[in-house]
Residue, then its C-alpha position, 0 to 999 in steps of 0.5 A: m616517283e612510284k610507277i603507277i599502272l592504269k589498266a584500260s582497253k580500246r573503246t569502240v563506243i563513242g558519241k551519245q552511246v558513251s552514257a550507257l558505257r558509264r552506267q555499266g561502270f566504265l570510265p571513258g577516256v582518250v590517249y593521244g600524243h607521242k607516236i600514237e594516234s588518238t585512241p579512245i579507251q575505257m577503264d573500270a570507273h571505280d579502280a581508275g577513280l581511286i588511282l586518278a584521285k592521287l595523280t597531279s598534272s605532273s604525275m607519270v602513269t603507265i596506261d596498259v591498253d590491252g597489253k600495250k604500255i604507254p607512259a603518259l600524263v593526265r591532261e584533262r579530267q571532266k567531272n559530273y559536278i553534281k555527283g562528283n564522279l569523273t566522266h572522261v579523262d584525257f591522257q597525253a602519251v610522252s617519250l621518256t627520252e624527250k623533255i616536256r613542259t608541264m605544270i607542277s602544283i604548289h602545296l602550302n605547308g606549315v603555319a605563318p607566324a605573321v597570321k597569329e602574331n600580326d593578323a596577316v592574311i596569307v595571299s596565294n598568287l600562284t598555285a603551280l609552276e611551269v617546268e621542263a623536264l624528262p617525264q620520269d624526272l618530274i615530281e608530283r608537287i612542290e611542298l612549300d613551307i610558309s612558316i618563314l612568313t613572320e611579318i606582314g610583307n614577307a613573301i616567297y618568290v619563284r626564285d626561292i624555290t629549289l627543284p630537283k636536278g633535271i627539272d628546269l623552272l620556266t616561270d618568271p623568277d620574280e613572281v610572288i608565290v605567296i605573301a603575308s598581307g595586311t589586307a586581303m588584296s592580291a599579291g601584286e596589288d598596290s595598297e594605295e590603288a586598293v582604296t577606291e570610292e564606292p560607285e554611289l559616292i562617286e555618282k553623288k559627288k558628280e551630281e553635286d559638282e554639276e549643281 
């Protein structure tokens, strides 16, 4: 995995005054975790935004806080959902010699023949898998080829995923990741249970029985 370094400095501005910090072009954040006290930090909002846009929850990043380099993972991002810009970021400091648990996101690739040939609907049941590994052994995402879904009912399970050496999969191997469904139901939903009467029809039938 490419080494990514994010420049930061300790932040003394806290509370309501942080809004002024953002107007000055800084992105506030905090680093906490392995052998480190919770430390408020600030980063250049533009530079940090470009780097963070490429990172997933399993991407290693080195936070350079005034010259002190801290290996970390991105744990939470807060956004202004009107403007779309980041407003705060939490980083978890990690040890490079201790395994951690985290989620690796799943990215679907390819086109499922079942969609084109059988009018199937591709239903995604899981968007990430839980794993345990040394931080430096983590991968940014799992690339999943769905072109093997040729017929309705075909599915890809957690047990079908092969991860690089050093990464232990914790998610239940029998869980469905993605399935080619004949209807737009969830991956674990029984087709017979999916057919229900409308509430109005049920109520009308009840009234007729009472007459």
